[in-house]
C-alpha positions in Angstrom: 135.5 122.7 74.9 132.4 124.5 76.2 131.5 124.8 79.9 128.7 126.8 81.7 130.5 128.5 84.6 130.1 130.7 87.6 132.5 133.6 87.8 130.9 135.4 90.8 128.2 134.6 93.4 124.7 135.1 92.0 121.7 133.5 90.4 121.4 131.5 87.2 121.5 134.6 85.1 125.2 135.1 86.1 126.4 131.9 84.5 128.3 132.2 81.2 129.5 129.8 78.5 133.3 129.7 78.4 135.8 128.0 76.1 138.2 126.1 78.3 140.9 123.4 77.9 139.9 119.8 77.8 140.8 118.1 81.1 143.4 115.4 81.3 142.9 112.5 83.8 145.0 112.4 86.9 145.9 109.0 88.4 142.7 107.2 89.4 140.5 109.5 87.3 138.5 109.1 84.0 137.5 111.8 81.6 133.9 111.5 80.6 132.4 113.1 77.5 129.1 114.4 79.1 125.9 113.5 77.4 123.4 114.8 80.0 123.6 116.6 83.3 120.8 116.3 85.9 119.9 119.6 87.6 119.2 119.6 91.4 118.4 122.2 94.1 122.0 122.3 95.3 122.9 123.7 91.9 120.8 126.8 92.8 122.7 127.2 96.1 126.3 126.4 95.0 126.4 129.3 92.5 125.4 131.7 95.3 128.0 130.3 97.8 125.2 129.0 99.9 125.9 125.3 99.6 128.1 123.0 101.9 130.7 122.9 99.1 132.3 126.2 97.9 134.5 125.4 94.9 137.1 127.9 93.7 135.9 130.0 90.8 135.4 129.8 87.9 133.5 126.5 88.2 130.6 124.6 86.5 127.6 123.5 88.6 126.2 120.0 88.0 126.3 117.2 90.6 125.2 114.2 88.5 125.7 113.3 84.9 125.8 110.6 82.3 128.2 110.1 79.4 130.9 108.0 77.7 134.4 107.5 79.1 136.9 109.1 76.7 140.3 108.5 78.5 141.5 106.9 81.7 144.3 107.9 84.0 147.1 105.8 85.5 145.9 103.0 87.8 142.3 102.9 86.4 141.4 99.2 85.8 137.6 99.2 86.2 136.9 101.4 83.2 138.0 101.8 79.6 137.3 104.3 76.8 133.9 103.8 75.3 132.1 102.7 78.5 128.7 104.3 79.0 128.5 105.6 82.6 126.8 107.7 85.3 128.9 109.8 87.6 128.5 111.9 90.8 131.1 114.7 90.9 130.5 117.2 93.7 130.2 119.9 90.9 131.4 120.4 87.3 128.9 118.5 85.3 127.7 121.4 83.0 130.6 121.0 80.6 131.4 119.0 77.5 134.0 116.8 79.3 134.9 116.3 82.9 137.6 114.4 84.9 136.0 112.3 87.7 137.4 110.0 90.3 136.8 106.4 89.2 135.0 105.5 92.5 132.3 108.1 91.7 131.5 106.4 88.4 128.9 103.7 87.8 128.1 101.6 84.7 125.0 102.7 82.8 122.5 99.9 82.9 121.6 98.2 79.6 118.7 99.9 77.9 118.7 103.1 80.0 119.0 106.3 78.0 121.4 109.2 79.0 118.6 111.6 80.0 117.0 109.0 82.4 120.5 108.1 83.8 121.3 111.8 84.4 118.2 112.1 86.6 118.6 109.0 88.6 121.5 109.0 91.0 121.2 112.0 93.3 117.4 112.1 93.8 116.8 108.4 94.0 120.1 107.7 95.8 119.3 110.3 98.4 115.8 108.8 98.8 116.9 105.2 99.1 119.5 106.2 101.7 116.9 108.3 103.5 114.2 105.7 103.7 116.3 102.6 104.1 119.3 103.8 106.2 118.0 106.8 108.1 114.3 106.1 108.6 114.2 102.3 108.5 110.9 102.6 106.8 108.7 99.5 107.3 105.9 98.0 105.2 102.5 99.4 106.2 103.9 102.6 107.7 102.6 106.0 106.6 105.1 108.1 104.7 104.3 111.9 104.3 106.3 113.5 101.5 106.6 117.3 101.2 107.4 118.8 97.8 106.2 115.5 96.3 106.1 116.6 92.7 109.8 117.5 92.4 112.4 115.0 91.2 113.3 114.1 94.8 109.7 114.0 96.0 108.6 111.7 93.2 111.5 109.4 94.0 110.2 109.3 97.6 106.7 108.3 96.4 108.1 105.6 94.2 110.6 104.1 96.6 108.2 104.5 99.5 105.6 102.4 97.6 108.3 99.9 96.6 109.1 99.5 100.3 105.4 98.9 101.1 104.5 102.2 102.7 101.2 104.1 102.5 102.3 107.4 100.9 100.7 110.8 101.5 102.0 113.4 99.0 101.9 117.1 99.7 102.0 119.5 96.8 101.1 123.1 95.9 98.9 122.7 92.7 96.4 120.4 91.1 98.8 119.7 88.3 101.4 118.5 90.7 98.8 116.5 92.6 98.0 114.6 89.4 101.7 113.8 88.9 102.0 112.6 92.4 99.0 110.3 92.0 100.4 109.0 88.7 103.6 108.1 90.7 101.6 106.1 93.1 100.6 108.3 96.0 97.7 107.0 98.1 96.6 110.4 99.3 97.4 114.0 98.2 97.3 117.1 100.3 97.3 120.5 98.6 99.0 123.4 100.4 99.3 127.1 99.7 102.3 129.3 99.4 103.9 130.7 102.6 104.1 132.7 104.7 101.3 131.1 106.8 99.5 132.9 109.6 98.4 130.9 112.6 95.0 129.9 111.1 96.6 128.7 107.9 99.3 126.7 109.8 96.6 125.0 111.9 94.6 124.2 108.8 97.6 122.6 107.2 98.2 120.5 110.4 94.6 119.3 110.2 95.0 118.5 106.5 98.1 116.4 107.2 96.5 114.6 110.1 93.3 113.8 108.1 95.4 112.4 105.3 97.8 110.4 107.5 95.1 108.9 109.7 94.7 108.6 113.5 98.3 107.2 114.0 99.9 110.1 112.1 102.9 109.8 109.8 105.6 107.3 110.9 108.1 108.9 108.5 108.1 112.4 107.1 110.3 113.2 104.1 110.9 117.0 104.0 112.8 118.5 101.1 110.9 121.8 101.5 111.3 123.1 105.1 110.1 126.7 105.7 106.6 127.2 107.0 105.7 123.7 106.0 107.9 122.0 108.5 106.1 122.7 111.8 102.7 121.6 110.5 104.2 118.4 109.2 105.9 117.5 112.5 102.7 118.2 114.4 101.2 115.4 112.2 103.9 112.9 113.1 103.1 109.7 114.9 104.5 108.3 118.1 108.2 107.6 117.7 108.0 108.9 114.1 111.1 109.8 112.1 111.4 113.2 110.5 113.9 113.3 107.6 115.6 116.6 106.9 116.3 116.5 103.1 116.5 120.1 102.1 115.2 123.6 102.4 113.6 124.9 99.1 111.3 127.1 101.2 113.9 128.1 103.7 115.4 126.7 106.9 112.7 126.2 109.5 112.8 126.9 113.3 111.4 123.7 114.8 109.6 123.6 118.2 111.7 120.9 119.9 109.1 120.3 122.5 107.2 118.3 119.9 110.0 115.8 119.8 109.4 115.2 123.5 105.6 115.0 123.2 105.7 112.6 120.2 108.9 110.8 121.3 110.0 111.4 117.7 113.3 111.8 116.0 114.6 114.5 113.6 117.2 112.9 111.3 119.4 114.7 108.9 120.2 113.3 105.5 123.4 114.3 103.7 123.9 111.8 100.8 127.0 113.6 99.5 128.8 113.2 102.7 128.1 109.5 102.8 129.4 109.2 99.3 132.7 110.6 100.6 132.7 108.5 103.8 131.4 105.2 102.6 131.6 104.9 98.8 131.2 101.1 98.9 127.8 101.5 100.7 126.6 104.1 98.2 127.6 101.7 95.3 125.5 99.0 96.9 122.5 101.4 97.1 122.9 102.3 93.5 122.9 98.6 92.5 119.5 98.4 94.4 118.3 101.4 92.4 119.3 99.7 89.1 117.4 96.6 90.2 114.3 98.7 91.0 114.6 100.5 87.6 114.8 97.2 85.7 111.8 95.9 87.6 109.8 99.0 86.8 109.4 100.1 90.4 111.0 103.5 89.7 111.0 105.6 86.6 112.6 109.1 86.7 110.2 111.6 85.0 112.2 114.0 82.8 110.0 117.1 82.4 112.5 119.4 80.8 115.6 118.7 78.7 117.5 121.9 77.7 120.8 122.5 75.8 124.0 123.6 77.6 123.5 127.2 76.4 120.2 127.2 78.4 121.6 125.6 81.5 121.0 128.7 83.5 117.3 128.5 82.6 117.3 124.9 83.8 118.7 125.9 87.2 116.1 128.8 87.4 113.3 126.3 87.0 114.3 124.7 90.3 115.2 128.0 92.0 111.6 129.3 91.1 110.0 126.0 92.2 108.5 125.5 88.8 110.0 122.1 88.0 107.9 119.0 88.0 110.0 115.9 88.0 113.6 116.0 86.8 115.2 118.7 84.7 118.3 117.8 82.6 120.7 119.7 80.4 121.8 117.9 77.3 125.4 118.5 76.7 126.2 115.9 74.0 124.4 113.5 71.7 121.8 111.6 73.9 120.6 109.2 71.2 
């Protein structure tokens, strides 16, 4: 079978298509014939040895996928061949078939296509965990979303609105602003590209404060970091909650005196670790996502769907911050 694999640390251009043996399920595992694999920012890091997980090489990136179960291992009773499913392996999704622990597999909701399914679990799961578990977002609160036109950012707009928040979306272009508004953002802030000098940073603080209103943002959803982080936290409200989601613009150095002055919290979000520590809770969150999807409250936007041979290009779109919405790689027949 074919697999897009990393043989050495490097960028997307270092990935190669290999012919490898078809996996056999171990006890408690299922083998899934992959139809589509969602691409996420961690895929840009894991191939450079910059992510929390460092799998032995050669390996395939790819954290979330959709497909059809082909075979099941000893002790598997929940699944059978032919079941349409979604899965969250820690890596390995960019291949034609993959063995996955049965507890990381979820039934594909009726009427949901493979592309949409492949773009659902990681972004929307991270966001629901962030806003519900970590931030305890309340109706009527102001939610400021940085990087709001990416797959994760759009999920924050949609779930934030579903939870009754007033959502301020921060993006870098007018095109992305239009997408954020379509997703339901109440206000949009346009920001430039870093590095920012002092005047530019102060101007961004003012833009955030003007958009969030006199009480500031009660919750900040930051998947960007870098030079955007300090202006954002300066716009946080009293006892606000700052969610650390990721660092597409770099890891920021935060002035912790602001946490004292605003009596605010900085809260880390690591969805993958919760998946390992409390899979039953993650399963319940995913059921909530499926209900939101059925009700039309969320709708993953698939902006690019590329074949396996172009999987490196798909990862490069995220590495270069060119992606709007979700990018997926089609591995098998997605009809």
